[in-house]
N, C-alpha and C positions, 0 to 999 in steps of 0.2 A: 570443189569451191562452191557448188550449188547447195544452198540450204533449203530443205523442204521438210516441213513437219506440220501436221494438222493440230497436234496437241502439244502444248509447251510443258515439258517435264524437266526434271533435273538432268536426265540424259541429254535432252536437246540443248539445254543451257550449257552443259559442260563439253559437249561434242561439236557445237556450232563453231564455225571458223572465227577466230579472234584476229581482227584486222587492226594493224597499227594506224596511227595518224598518217595521212598521206604526205608524200614529198613531191610537190608538183615541179614540172619543168618550167621554163621561163614564161609560158603562156597558159599553163594548166591544161594543155591538150593531152598530156601524158602524166600519169601519177604513179610514182613508185610507192610500194608499201610492203610490209612484212605481214605474213599471215601464218597462224599456227592452228592446227586442228588435231584433236585427240580422238583416237579410236579405242573404244572399250572392247572391241573384238581383238585387236592386235596389241592392246595395252602399250601403246607408244604414241609419241607426237609425230606429226608430219609438219615440217617447217619449210616455208618457201619465201622467196622474194618475187613479187609479181609486178606487172606493169598494166595499169588500167588506161585504156583509150577512152577519153572523156566523151568523144562524139558518138561512139557506138556502145559504150559501157562494156566493151569486150576486155576481158582480163587474160593476159598471157604470162606464162612462166618465164622468169628471168634466170633463176637458179634455185635448185632444191638442195644445195649443199647444206648439210645440217650445221646449224650454228651461224650461218651467214647473216650479217646484220649491218646496220648503219648505211643503207643505200643513199648515195649522194650523187647529184648531177655535177659533172665537171665539163660539160659541153652539151651541145644539142642532142647528141646521140651517145655520149660517153658517160659512164657511171663508175663510181668507186664503191667498193663493198669490203667490209671486214670479214675475213674467213679464218676460222680457227684451224691451225695446223697441228702437226704431231708434236708431242712433248711440250704442250702448253703454249706454243707460239701463236702469233696472229699474223696472217698475210694480208697486207693492204693490197687489194686486188682491183685491177682496172680492166674494163672491157666495153664493148659496144652493147647497148641496151637491147638491140634487136636480135643479137646472137652472142650473148654473153659467154656461154661455155666455150664456144669455138674461138673467141677473140681475146679471152681474158689472159692477163699476165700479172705477175707479182711486182709491184713497185718497191716494196720493202717488206721485210719480215721483222716484226717486233718480237723480241725474246720474252714475251709475257702475254697474259690475257689482256687485250685492249678493247675498249668500248667507248661509247659516247663521243664519237668523232665529229669535229666541226671543221668546215672549210670556208675560206674567204679568198676571193680573187685579189691578187696584188700586182697583176700585170698579165701580159699575153702569155698564155700557157704556164702561168705561175700562180701557185696557191699557198697561202698560209694554212697550216694544218695543226690541229690540236686534238688530243684524245686523252683518255684516262687509262692509266695502268698502275699497278701496285708498285711501291718502291720499298727497298730495304732501308734500315736506319741510316746507311751511308748515302742514300739518295739514288742508288743504282736500281735498275729494274729487278723486280722480284718475280720469279717464275715458280709457282707452287709445285708444278709437276717435276721440276728439277731440283727442288730444295732438298737438302739432306734430311733424312728422317731422324727425329729425336729418339734417344734411348730411354726416355722417361715420359710418362704422361702427366707429370706434375707441372703446375704453373704457380709461380711466385709473383705476387703483385705488391707494389709499394704506393700505388696511387690509383685513382679512378679514371676511366671506367675499368672494372674487372670484366664485365661482359656487357654487350649492348645489343638490344633487340633479340637476336637469336645466335649471336656469335661471341665467343670468348676473345678478348682483346689480345693482340700480338704486337710485336715491335714494328711490323710492316704497316704501311699506310697508303691511302690513295694519293696520286699525284697527277698533275696535268703535264703532259709531254707535248713538245711542239717542234716543228721543223718546216722545211720548204719542199713542196711538191712541184716539180717543174721538169720540162723536157730539156735535156742538154743540147747545146748548139749542134744542129744538124741531125738530132735524134728525133724519133717519132714515138718514143715511149716515155712515159713519166717515170721519174725516180724521186724517192724521198731522201732528203739530206739526212745527215746524222741528227738524231733527235736529242733534245735537252729537257731536263726536268726543271720546270719553273720554280719548284720548291726545294731544290737540292741544297740550298744555302740554309735551310731551317728544318725544324722538326714538325712543321705545320702540315695540315692535311687539307686537300681539296680535290674532288668534292667531299663534303662532310658526310660521314656515315651516320645512319644507315641508308638515308633516303636521298641524299644529295646526288645530283646528276648534271644534266645539261643546264639546269637553272643555277648552277654554282660557278660557271665561268663562261667567258665569251672571247672571241678573237676578232680582229679587224685589221685593216691596212695600217692602223696606228699602233697596235700592240695587243696585249692580253689583259683582261680583267678577271679577277677571281675572288672568292670569299673563303675565309677560314674561320675556325673557332678562335676566339681571343686567346693568345698565348699566355696572357697573364692571369687567366681565370681558370678555375676548375671546371672542366667541360661537363661534369655530372651535376653541378649545382648552378651553372650559369648558362644562359642562352646567347650571350654576347658574341657576335661574329663581326669580323672586320673585312672591309673591302680593300683590295690591293690592285695597283695598276703597274704594269711593266710596259713601258713605251718602246716602240721599235727604234733601233739604232741603224741609220743608213737606209739606202734605197735598194741595196742588193740583197736578195733573199729575205727570209723572215728571221731576224735576230732581234732579241729584246734585251733591254738593260735590267738592272737590279730592280725588283718590285718595290714600290713604295706604298705604305699604308695611307688610305684616304680617311681622314678624321672628320666625321660629321657630328658636330656638336649636338647634344641633347638626344642622340640616338645611341642607346646602350644595349639594344636587344639584337635579335637576329637580322641578318642582311641576306638578300638573295636576288636572283634575276638580273645580274649585270648584263646589259644589252647595248651594244654599240649601234649608233646610227650607221646607215650604209656607207657614209664617207669616213667613218671612224672618229669624227671630231667630237661628237656628243656621246655621252654614256648615261643611260637611264638604269635605275635599280630600285629595289624596295628595301625598306628598313623599318624596324620597330624601335620605339622609344624605351621600352621597359626591359631590363635584364631580368631573366628568370620567368618570363611570361611568354610561352610559345604561341599564344593566341592573341597577342596584342595586335592593334591595328597595323597593317602593312601600309606604310606611306610611300608615295611615289616621289623619287628624287631624281633630278637631272643635273648632270655635270655638263654645262654648256660648251666647255672646251677642255678636253683632257690634258692639254698642254699647261693650262694655268689653274685647273681645278675650280672653275667658276660654278659654285653649287647653288641649285635652286630647288626648294621643296615645293612640290606641286600639290595643290589642293590641301595643303597642310594646315593643321591647327592642333593646339594642345587640348582642345575640347572635343568630346565625342560627337557633338553636332557640327562637325566640320562640313565644308561645302559638299564633299562626297564621302558619305559614311559607309564606304565599302573598302575591302582589302584586296588590292590587285594580286592575282596569282601568277600572271605572265605578262610579258611586254613584247611588242613588235613595233618597228618604225616604218613609216611611209618612206618611199624612195627619196623624197626631197627633205626628209627630216622635219617636216612641219606637223605631222600627226603621230600620235602614239596610239596603238591599238592594245587594249588591256582586256584581260579576262578577270572576272570577279564573281563570287557567289552573290546572288541577288534574289531574295524571296523564293528560294527553292529551286533555283537554276544557276548554272554558271553562264553568265552573259558575256557577250562581246561588246566592249565599249570603245569609243574613240574620243580623244581630246586633242584640240588644236593649239599649237603654239601661238601666243600673242607677242612673240619677241622675247627679249631677255627679262621681261618683267613678270610674265604670268602665262598660264595655260587656261584655255577655256574649260567650262564645266563638261564633264564626260557625258556623252550621249550614247544610248544603248540600242542594240539590235534586239527587238522583241520577237523571238520565235521560240517554239517548244524545244526542249532538250538542253544539254549542257555542252559548252565548247571545251574541247580538250587540247587543241593545238591551233596556232595561227601562223600562216605563211603569207607574207606580202610579196606580190609579183612585181617585176620591174616596171610594169605599166601602172602600178598603184592599186590594182584590184587586190582583194583579200580572199585567200583560200583558207578555209577552216574545216577542221574535223570535229565531230561531235557525236554524242550518243543520247539516248533518252530511256525512259522506263520501258519502252517497247522495242527499241532498235539498238543493236550493239555497236553500230558504226555507220556514220554518214559523212559524206564530203560535200561541201558547199562552196560556191563562188559568189562574191558580191563586190559591187563597186567600192571605191575608196571612201565615199561618203555613205557610211553604212546605214544611216537613218533615212536616206532618200531613195535607196534602191532595195528591191526585193531580192533576197538571196536565191540563187539558182541551185537546186539539188543536182549534183553531178552523179552521186551514187549512194545507194543505201544497201548495206550488206545483207539486210533481212527484208528488203522491200517494205521498209517502214513497219516492220513487225509481221506483215502478212505471211511471210515465208515460214514463220515459226508459230503460227496460230495466234498472234497477238494483234491488237488494234488500238489506235489512239483513243477510240471511244471507251475503252476500259478505264481510262485515267481521268480523274477529276480532282478537285481540291476543296477543302473546307477551311473556314476561319472561325476561331472560337476565342472567347475571353478566358485568359489564364488567371492565376492568383493575383498578379500585379500588372500584367501586360495585356492590353486589349489586342484583339486580332492576331492571335497565334495561328500558325499555318500548319496544315497537314495535307499530305497527298492521300487520295483514296484510289485504290486499284481493285476493280471488280473482276469476276470471272468472265471469260470471253463469251460464255453462253448465259450471261446475266439476265434474269427475269425479275423486273421490279415488283412483281406480285409475290415473289418468294422471299423467305427469310434465310439469311446466310450467317454462319458463325463468324466471329470477329477474330482476326489476327492483328494484334496491337504490337507493332514493331518499334523498339526504342533504340535510338542511334547511340553510337559511341562518341568518344571525344574526351570529355563531354562537349567541348567546343567543336561541334561539327553539325551536320544537317543532313536530312534526307533530301537529296536533290533529284531533279528529273534527269537521271543519268543511269547508265547500265552498270550492273555489278554481277560478277560470277560468284560472289560469296553470299551476299544478302540481296536477293532479287525479289522484290514484292510480287512480281508476276508468277513466280514459282508457287507461292502460297495461294494466290488468287485462283490459279488453275487447278488447285486441289479442291476448291469449293468455298474459299473464304472471301469475305470482303476485308481487304487489308487497309489499315489506317496507319500512316507513318507520321506521328506528330513531331513538330520542332519546338520544344519547350524552352524555357529559360536556359541560357547557355549556348543556344544554337547560333550558327554563323550565317551571315548573309541577310540579316534583318536589322543591322545597325550594331555598333560596337557596344552600346549600353546593354543590350540584351545578352550579348556574349559575356560581358564582364560580370553580369549580375549573378552568375552561379558561384562566384568565389565564396567559400565557406557557407554554401547553400546546397550542397550536393543532394541531400535528402529532403530539402526544404521546398523552395519555389518550384524546381522542376517536377518533384513528386506531386505538388498541388496542381501544377499545370496539367499533368497526366490525368489526375482525378477529374479536373474540369473537362478535359477532352473526352474522357470516357462518358461523363454525364451528358455532354453535348451529343455524342453518338446515340446514347440511350433515348434522348428526347427528340432528335431530329432525323436520324437515318432509319426510317421505318423498315427498310429491308435488311437491317442488321439485327441478329438475335444475340443480344449481349448476355443472355443466360448461357450461351455457349461461346465464351470468349477465352482466348489464350493470349499470353504476353511473352514476348521473346526479345532478348537483347544481347549484344556483345560488348565487351570492354566496359565502358561506363554504362552502356545499356544492360550488360550483365550485372554490374553493380546494382543498377536500378531494379532489375528483376529480383535480386536478393533483398533489396530494401523493401520492395512491394510485398514480398513474402511475409515480412514481419509487420506490415501495416494493414489497415482495414481494406484497402483496395485489393490486397492479395486474396481476399475471400470472394472477390467478384469473378475470379478466373478459374476455369476448369483445370488448367495446367500452366506451368511456367517453364521457360528455357533460359538458362544462363550459359553463355559462351564466354570463357575467359574473363570472368567478372571478379570484382573485389568482394571478399568476405569480411576481412578485418582491415580497417584503414590504417591502424598502427603497423600492420605488416608491410605497408608500402615503403618502409625503410629498406626492404630488400629489392626495390625496383632499380632499374638502371639509371633513369633520368630523374635524379632526386629533386631537381628544381621544380618538377611538376607538382608533387604533393606539397612542397614547401610554399609554393605560390597559392595553391588551391586552399590550403588550410592555414595560411597566414603566418608562416614561420617554421623554423625547424622544430622537430618533435619535442625538444627539451625547452624551447622558449616558453615563458610563462603565458604569453598572449596567444600562442598558437592553439589550434583546435583540431586535433587529429582523431578525436573520439566521438564527438556528438553525432555524426552521421554514419557511424559504422553499423552495417547490417548485423554484425555479430552480437550487438546488444539486444536484438529483438528475436533471438532464435527461439525463445519460449513461445512465440506466436506462430512458428512455422507449421503449416498444416496442408498447404495446397500441393498436389503432385508436381514434382520438379525434376527436370532433366538438367544435369550439370555436365558441361563439356570443358575440358582444359587439357592443353598439350604441353609436352615436356620442354620444348624449345622456346617457350614463352618466357622471356626474361624481363618483359615489361611488367607482367603480373605472374609471379611464381606459381607453379602448379599446386603448391600447398593450399592456395586459396580455394581451388576447386575441390581438393580432397577434404578440406575442413568443412565446406558446405555440404558435401555428400555425407560425411560422417555424421553431421548434425541431423540430416534428414533420416538417415538409417537408424540412428539412436532414438529418434522420436517416432519411429514407425511410420513415417510419411512415405507414400509411394514415390520412388525415385530411381533414377538410373544415372550412371557415370560413364561418359565416353571420353577416351583419351587417345592421342596420337604421339608416339615417341619421336616422330620426325617432322612435326609441324610446329610453327611458332604461334604468334598471336592470331594469325590467319591460317585457314586451311587452304592450301594452294595446290596440292597434288590432286589430279582429277579423280583417281580411284578413292582417295581419302575424302574428297569433297562429295562424291556420290554417296559414300557410306554416311557421311555427316547428314546429307539431305534425307537419306532413307530413315535414319534414326530419328531425326527431328520431326519429319512429317508423320511417321508412324506414331510417335509420342503424342503429338497434338491431335492428330486425326482420331485416335482411339478415345481420346477424352472429350471430343465433341460429337462423336457419332458419325464421322466420315470414314470411307473405306480405307483399309490399310494401303500403304504405298510400297512398291518394291516386292511384290509377291512373285515376280518372275524376272528373268534376264539378269543383267550384270548386278543390279542393286540387290537382288535376292541372294546371289552368290556371295557378295561382300558381307551381307548381314549374317550369313551362316559362318563365314570365316571369322568374323569379329566377335561372335558370341562366346564369352568366357565363363558362362555358367556351368557348374559341375553337377 
């Protein structure tokens, strides 16, 4: 559990313990969390559930059963954990937190892989339980380990999706299952009642794949709320999602009636984050107005009474300059139902906000907690204090506690996994920010990350990192995939600009990228580069490299064909677009149809203007292309086409691919190889030492070399 490193390297990044958001007990004196650590010596993960004592910062093991997950408190000393069993089943396991292995017992065995468990007290020693497990077309549990093996590998489709993210579609689907966990009369052990599928009556799915999870459903003493894709729309060409409510019937056990759809006028886009108030009477959620636009503004909506669906749009407006021009990402209630705690991107961070109810007519303007880092999870304690988990550019996990009035109290740091970065050789002093004028927008933002041994009298090469999305942002948060500090510790000054299209700076900036992919954002990046040339004296822009993934990879390809491309010594494209017309092969077709203003064959659509493939005659800068086979968002042919052009033109280039990775590189050994290849590529073009000349990285480089 102890992290110690004097130099931050990819090995340190990937082998440092990864800690989940904390799950506090009633007063946050004890905090449950999951932690996983990868060993490059043993080539395997070590996964544990642990207990942190807040007063001493002592961490003790609860269980190291592989795959144990979803720790939940069901008493002052009693916890519930999901434990995978043999042949694909899941044991809902209960025990005492201080001696879990000796006291544990199985309250129920679910005949499938279960996850994303939620609990709500509905009486003395009685809990409503809901979790996610896969269902067959008939609504019964699907257990992949027990499913009969097909005799053909063929797949026949008659509708979309054919494949999604990294998976081929099957008839099975996610479902929310629910039941009652309680002690029988005279018994001392909990038992789970027969479970039911809230979606058995339909072909709908919740949570929505591939990324839906706990933010797609909630439970309370009053019932269950969940979201699904709109059953009348093509899921590949529409983002519309519907909210459903299933109210509890009777007071004995947790049984709900037939779900009913909640129709919110004027909101035709995605819906998420259904969150009941503690008494179950109110329900808050977020929704978007536009169908087909996944980055539309998330608006906060409150149902004041789930019995009569009294709906109130909070801080709402049809105009971008609404009272609060931010998109909430998560919701939590105060115990009395008078405050909502929200997280939202805000100027390069994910902030914690609070808004107070002014009765049935309005909510007060959101007020924010201004601290470094980005909040990832919020838990409100029974006494009204707020426990939250966060990370930053130099710290991979921190737990804080603050009073319910978040703007009047200073947050108390309970625990930092890396001692605020010092345990891995990083410091907050390495991080600063700049603001520069873009093509149309004044005061665009960028983070600057310097080496830990930075000397202002020296000159450092520039690593210009371009984010994906394109509706996304570089935030003050941790990443194991694109971590600016990894590049800084190689000897770069890293600049991460947030150009047109970025999120967290107002909806107008986000929306402005539509049909401007290679226009305004590219001009902003040119302006940012010029600002660095003129104002950051410690940056040697004659030794600059640019790197990007997804839309950032598209932009690296676009830059290659434009004048800015000649400013860089080397480029890196990870899973980027080569030809925009080829986006007809993507999974979520609504995305290019929104970005380029129509379907490919519509006369007013524009799928070609900003295509990097049109400018291949200008490609001349050394270029590393990375693309993996399970990337169904951007097919691997995009990477192959770019590499083919570079090779045909005689441009120095390399191609790295992984047959078992998707749009992201997630497996530690693959990620270490990715870092070794990328760092060697850019380092050799700016005159920095090679990386990975020994140890695990060197071995992986030897294994991956396909040259004959």
